N, C-alpha and C positions, 0 to 999 in steps of 0.2 A: 129611201136611200138617204144616208147622212151626207151632209155637206162638209167639205174641208175648207180651210181658210183660202186655199188656192181657188176653189170653185167660186167663192165669194169674190175674190179679187178679179177673177176673169169674167165674172158675170157682166153681161152687156144688156143694155135696154135699147129698145127702138125709140128713136126720137120721133115725136109727133108734134104736130102743131100744138102749142100750148102744153107741152109735156113738162116733165120735171126738169129742174135745173141740173144739167149734167155735172157741173162741178160739185154741187151739194150731194148728189147721188154718189159720185165717185168718192168724196170725202167721207160720207157715211159708210160706204162700202169698205173703205180703207180702215175706218175705226172698227167696224164689225169684224173685218178680217184679222186685225191685230188682236181684238178680244178673243176671237175664235182660236187664233194661234196660241195665245196665252193659255186659254182653257184646254186646248188640245195638248200642249206641252205639260200642263199641270196634270191633266188626265193621264197622259202617258207616264209621267213621273209616279203618280199615284198607283197606276196599274203595275209598274215595275216594282214599286215598294210593296204592293200587295202580293205580287208573285214571290218576291224575296222573302217577305214575312210568312207566306204560305210554306215556302221551302224551309224556313227556320222552324216553323211549327211542326212540319213533318219530321225534321231532324230532331227536334225536342221530343216529339212523340216516340220516335225510334229510340232515342236515348232513355226516355221514360220506360219503354218496354224492356230495353236492355238492363236498366237499373232494377226493374221489377223482377226480371228473370234472374239477375245477379242476387237479388234479395231472396228469391225462392231457392236458388242454388245454395246460397249461404245458409239459409234456414235448414235445408235438407242436409248440408254438410255438418251443420251444428248438431242436428238430430243424430246423424251417423256417429259423429265424434262422441256424443253423449252416450249413445248405446255402446260404443266400443269401450268407453271409460267405465261404464257400469259392468260390462262383461269382464274387463280387466280387473276391476276391483273385486268382483265375485271370484275370479280366478285366484287373485292374491289372497283373499280371505280363505278360500278352500285350501290353498297350499299352506297357509299359516295354520289352519285347523289340522291338516294332515301332519305337519311338523310337530304341532303341540301334542297330538295323539301319539306320534312316534316317540317324542321325548318322554311322555308319561309312561308309555310301555317300557321304554328303556329304563326309566327311573324305577318302575315297578319291578322289572327284571333285576336291576341292580340291588334294590331293597331285598328282594327274595334271595338273591345270591349272598348278600351280607348277612341275612338271618341264617342261611345255611352255614356260612363261614363261622358265624358266632356259635351256632350249635355245635359245629365240628370242633371249634377251639375249646368249648366247654367240655365236650366229650374227651378231647385230648388232655385237657387239664385234669379232669377227673381220673383218667387213666394214668397220667403222670403222677398224680398224687398217690394213687393206689400203688404204683410201682415204687415211688419214693418211700412210702410207708413200709412196703415189703422189704426194700433195700435197708431202710433204717432199722426195721425190726430184726432183719437178718444180721446187720452189723451190731445191733444191740445184743442179740443172742451170742454173736461171735465175741463181742466184748465181755459179755457175762461168762461165756465159756473160757475166754482167755483169762479173765479175772479168776475164775475157779481153778483154771489150770495153773495160774501163777500162785494162787493160794496153796494149791495142792503141791506144787513144786516147792513152795516155801516150806510147807510142812515137811515135805520129803527132805529138804535140805536141813531143816532143823532136826529131824530125826537122825539124819546122817551125822550131823554135828554132835548131837547128843550121844549117838552111838560111838562116834570117834572120841569124844571127850570122856566118855564114860566108862 
């Protein structure tokens, strides 16, 4: 059983013949009680400090667990964001490739159409040239016939004049 300062202060001794000096024993007991009181207070203070520090340690351990969990969550979120970014970039690349292929097909179709248009225009030009030659030849023949007719008319007029004059 532990003694408290109060136990020491209230301690009593039997007095016997030739026993201890009561004043010295009381003074000694008073000093022991004061020392015990100081040690007891210091012990209580240290016990409270220790409990407070244990509480703080538990709080810090809980905070550490919380921070570790937050770090794990942040890492997981970072991994998810990274995966999403990779998926999004793959999607963007796929869309860009599809658009590029569509543009190439469109350009090929346009080029094919332009070649067809050029071929059609060449065919039309050739046909127009043939028609113009035909028209020019016909007009040339018409002019030749007209010239012959005028010469023939001129000859006829000269004959008439000759016949009239003569």
